[in-house]
C-alpha positions, 0 to 999 in steps of 0.5 A: 898533848900536855906535859901531864899526860899520864904522869903520876902525881900525889896531890896532897890537902887534896880536899882542900880549897886549892888542893880540889881545884890543882886536882881538877886541873891535873885531871883534864890535864890527862894527869894520873892523881894519887889523892891524900888528905886527913880530912882535918879541914878538906871535905870529900865533896871538894872532889866531887867532880872528878872522884871517879878518876882519881885514887883518894887516900885518906891519912895524915902524910906527916905520919912516918907510919903511915907513908910506910904502909902507903 
């Protein structure tokens, strides 16, 4: 069993190149993923292989008011 199995993980920038690969890997290792991205440079298409296995939040986490709502 993986260390990541059932661990809750927040991946920021998840729709970018590196974030999407990290998200896919963590999903494969059994993590419970919440993925966040403001989509200013990333694309949800990058998450197509794991989109049904994660929670995706489109938000700019640099804005404190947005974080308080989540």
